[in-house]
N, C-alpha and C positions, 0 to 999 in steps of 0.2 A: 537840743533834743537829748533826752536821757538815753543812757546806753541800752536800757531795757526796751525803750521805744524803737531804737535803731534795729535791735535784734529782731523785734516783732515785724518791722517793715521788711527786712531782708528775708525773713522766713515766709512772709506773705507773698513777696515777689517770686521767691523760689517755688513756692507751692503753686502759684498761678502759672508759672512757666512750665512746670511739670504737667499740670493738667492740660495745658495747651498742646504740649508735645504728645501727650497720650491721645488727645483727640485727633491730632493730625495723623499719628501712626494708625489709630483705629480706622480713620477714614480711608487711608491708603489701603489697608488690609481689606476693608469692606468693598472698596471700588475694585480691587484686584479680584476678589472672590466673585463679585457679581459679573465682572467682565469674563472671567474664566467660565462661569456657568452658562452665560449667554452664548459664548463661542462654541462650547461643547454641545449645547442643545441644538444650535444651528447646524453643526456638522452632523449630528446624529439624525436630525430631521431632513437634511438635504438628500434627495434621492437622485440617482443618475438620470440624466435626460432620457425620457422614454424614446425607444426606437421602434419603428414599425417592423413587425416580424417579417423577415424576408424569406426567400426560398432557402431550404436547407442545402448545405453544400454536400450534395450526394456523392461527391468523389472522395470524401473523407469517411472511412469506415466508422469512425466514432461519432459522426454528426447525428444529432437528434436520435440518440440511442433508443429512447422509449418508443419511437415510431418505426425505426428501420432496422434495429438489431434483430437477427434471426438465428435460430439454432443452425449449427453446422449440419449440412445434408448433402447428399450426392446430387449432381445436376439431374434434373428430370424426375426426381423422386420427391413426392410430397406425402407426408403422414398427416391424416386428418387431425384437425385441431378442435378441441372442445370449446368452441366459442359460439355464443348466440347474440345476434344483434339486439341492442336495447330496444324495447318497445317504443314505437314512435308516438308522440303526442299529436292529437288532431290539429291540423292547420287552423289557426284562429280565424274564424269568420270566413272560411274559404267558400267561394261561390264560383261555379264554372262559367257563369255569365258576367261576373263582375270583378273577379280577382285579376289585377293587372299583371302583365309580365314584369319581372324584376329588371330595372334598367341598369344592367352591367355596363360600365364604361372603363374597361381595362387598359387605359392609356394615360400617359402623363407627358408633361413637357420634356423634351429631349435632354440628354442623349438616350438612345434606344439600346438596350442590352438584351442579348439572346440568353434566356434562362428557361428552366422548366416552370418556374413561378408557382411552386406548390404551397398550399396552406392546409391546415387541418380542417376536416369536415365534421360538422355536427350531424349525428346520425339522423335526427329528425328531418334534416334537409336533404336527404339523399336524392329524392326525385322531386322536381318542381313541376307542378301543373298549374295552369291558369286559364283565363277565358279564351285563349286561342286553341284549347284542347280539341274542340270539334273540328276546327279547320285543319289542324295538323293531322288528326285522325283520318279525315276524309282523303287528304292527299296521300297519306301512307297506304290506306286501303286500295286506292286506285293504282298505286305503284306495285303493290303486292299482286294485284290482279294482272297487271300488264307485264311485269318483269320477273315475278316469282323468285326462283333461287338465284337470280343475278343479284338480288338485294338481301335475301334472307337465306342463310345456309348454316348448317352445323356438320362438322366432320364427325365421323363415328367415334373417334377417340375423345371428342369434346362433348358427347351427348350428355354424360352424367353432370358435367359442369353447367350445361345449358338448363337441364332440369333443376339443378340446385338454384340457379338464378331465378327461374320461374317460381320455385317454392318461396324464395325470399320476397319476390314481388307480391305473391299471393298473401303473404303475411304482412308486409309493410303497407301496401296500398289501402286496405280497409282500416288500418290503424290511423294513417295520416289523412285519408280522404274518405271518412265514413259516409258522407252524403253521396258518394259516387260509386264506391265499391263495397261489396259485402262478400264474405266467404260462403261457399257452398260445401257440402260434405266431401266433395272431390276436387274443389278448385276455387274459382272466383267468378263473380258476376258483376258486370258493368251496368249499374242502374240506369245510366244515361243512354248508352248505346244499345242496351238490351242484349249484349253479347255475354255468353257464358262459356268459360273455358275449363275443361277438366284436365287434371294432371294424371289421370289414370291411363296407363299404357295399354295399347298404343295410342299416342296423341292424335288429335284430328289434323294436325299440321306440324311443320317443323317447329321446334320449341322457340327458335328465334323469331319466327313469324308471329307467334303468339305474344312474345315480348314486345314486338313492334306495334302490335295493335293495342296494347295496354297503356303505353306511356307516350309522351311527346318526344322523348329522347331517341336518338340512334344509339345502338349498343354494340360493343365488340368484346369478345373474351379471348385473351391470349393465354397460352399454356407453355410451360417450359418443357423442352425436350432434353435428351441426354447430352447434347452439345452445349447446354447452358443458355441457349437463346430461347426467346419467347415468340411463339408462332400464333398468327391470327387464324383460329380454327372454328370460331363461331361468331356470327355477326347478323345484325339487323340494321343495315345501312341504307336508309330510304331518303334522307334529306341532306345528304352530304354537300350538295352544291357543285362540287368540282372533282370528286374522285369516286371510283366505283369499287364496290366490294369484290366483284368478279376479277378485277385486276390484282387485288392485294391478298385475296384469300389464300391461306397456306404459306404465306411469306413470313419470315422472321421480321421482328420490328426494325432491325437494322436495314434490311432491304426495302421495307416499306418507306422508311424515311429517306434513304438514298435515292430510290426510284422516284420519289416525289420532290427531289431537289430541295429538301428542307434546309434553310440557311444554317450554316455552321454546325450541322449535325455532327460531323466527324470531329471537329475541333473543340466544340463547346458542350455538346449534348450527349453524345453516345455513351461515354464512360459513366456519366452521372445517371443516365436512364438505366443502363444495365445494372448498376449498383442498386438503384431504387427497386427495380423489379425483383432482384435477388433477395432483398431484405424486407420488403413491405409485408406486414402481418395483418391477419384478418381484423384485429381490433383497432386498426389505425388507418381509416380512410382519409383521402386527401382530395383537394379540389384545385383546379386551375382554370384560367380564362384566357381566351385569345379573341382577336377580332380581324375582320377583313372588310374591304370595301367592294361592293358588287354593283355592276353597272346595269342591272335589270331587276325586275321584281319576281323572278322565278325562284321559289324556295328550294325545290327538290334538285333541280339541275339548272345552272345558270345558262340561259340561252345565249349570252354574249360569248360563251366558249365554243359555240357551235353545237352540232348534234351530239347527243349523248352516246350514240352508237358509231360515231366516226372514229374508228380505232386508229386510223393513220394519224389524224390530227392530234389525238390524245397521246399517242406514242411519241410524236415529234416535239411537242411542247408541254411542259409540266405546268400544272396549276393555272393561275390567273395570267401568266405571261402570254397565253394564246388568246386572251379576250380581245374583242373588238375595241378600238379606241373610242372612248365616249366623248360626246360633245355637249351634253346638257347636264349640268350639275344636279338639277332637281330629280333626275331619273335614278340616281344612285341609292343604294340601300346599305345601311350599316348592319353587317352580319357578325354577330358575336356568338361564341360558343362557351358554355359553362360545362366543364368536363369533371366528372368524379372518377376516382380510381380506388378500388377496394379488392382485397383478395377473398375469394370464397373459401370458407374453412374446410369443407369436405373434399372438394376436388383440387383446390390450390390454384384454380384459374384466376387471373386478374381481370376484373370487369371494368371496362370504360363505359360510362354513360356520357353521351354527347348531346346536350340540349342546345339547340340553335335558337337564337333570338334575332329577329329579322325586322328591321324598322326603316322607314324612309329617312334619308339623310336630312330632309327638311324638318322632320320632327326632332331628331337628335340635336340639330344645330340651333334650335330655339332654347335649349336648356342653358341655364346660367353657367357661363365659363367654359362650356364644352367646345364651341367651334374653335376658339384660339388654342385650346389644349390639344384637340385632335389634329389641327393643322401642324402644330409644332411636332407632334408625335410622328406624323407621316413624313415630314421633312427630315426627321432624325434617323429614319431607316437607313441602314448601310446599303451598299450597292446590291449585295446578294438578297437581302430582305426586300428591297424595292422591286427587284425582278420577280421574286417569288410572289409578292402581293400585288404585282401588276401596277406599280405607281405610274409608269409611263403611259398606261392605258387610260388613266383617269386624272392624273395629277394636275394637269394644267387647269382644267375647268373646275375641279372640285376645290383645289386650294384657293383659287380666286374667290369662290363662293364662301368658303369658310372664313377667309380673311375679311370679307365684306360683313358677314354676320358678326364676327368678333368685334370689328370696329363699331358697328351699330350698338352693341352692348356697352362698349366703352363710352360712347357718346351719350347714351341714355343714363350713364352713371350706375349701371347694374354691376359692373366689375371695374377694377383698376386696369391700368395698362401693363402691369407686371404679371408675373407668374404666380398669382395668388389664388388660383382656383385649382386645387389638386385632388379633388374628390374623384374616387374611382367607382 
């Protein structure tokens, strides 16, 4: 082979080798670049695992600042705030004969923790009315007639706050339920019951009695005094089931809870509650739910506790611990409360609305996943909560019934055998 041919061969081989190396290098760089891009995009797109919004830690002054931060002020002194509740949208397709009660199920598989359990409230949903309105209204009217100021009362220092609450209801109810309420030049008219209430002074009745006739909820207003405690000074408590306004009226919240043997109030709840009431502002209403088991079907006062006017029995035993021991599971009722809390901007009073939902346990236990979850929740109560809620009064027969209903759902394939039904 001629020298020129050999040189051409070597040059060709060298050129080919260089091209190959360049291709390999470019490939490596391209692969690295694509890999880097994909990893970066994945990291940017990855979001933290969503967490269910829990109760704010009310013992920390900085917690949920938008809701609970308040201006520094002297105890018992409130300066009116320029706040107006947003107008409420009409309840979609609301019908006093057809709208079902909302099925709150505020329990889950154990363990059970004692908390205030607060969450933010949508202003539209302040007051909930449904097809039980007429039944609740009639029960309330009868109790007002029979018990009067034992159930509805306003202290003189709370009168302005009670009037402010009435004004709020007269504004809200026709907005939210226009087929049932309309405004009049001086107050409000109930189209269904044909009742008209004027806010012109003097009123025809105690303002809290009028509040009680307008809505299904029980209502209480607490006001801060110079000692920094909040006192129950206005109330319409007609359907409480196991406590009486006449026993609690004028008490500070701390005494109300301690006298009612509320579980872990001193160790877990008191400080947080006091911080909350101190800081809550008119623009930031909140909600909470609770539940109880009742061994009879009496809405206003549980007959299993004995006579409502048996002062000795009520003084000796708090809450459901004095109930008669039940023997028939199907007689029990699931009693749930949906409570809203908001501060009135003019008077500074804090309003509790307490809407009771009252259903046969047989109805609740037919719901998918509910009997197993409820049985687990009841079993998870600590000793003090079990006493307060009267588990030894109903536990044996009710838990057996719930277990049977749960097992039937498992066997029908409606649910698994694990804790996979966590809806509340």
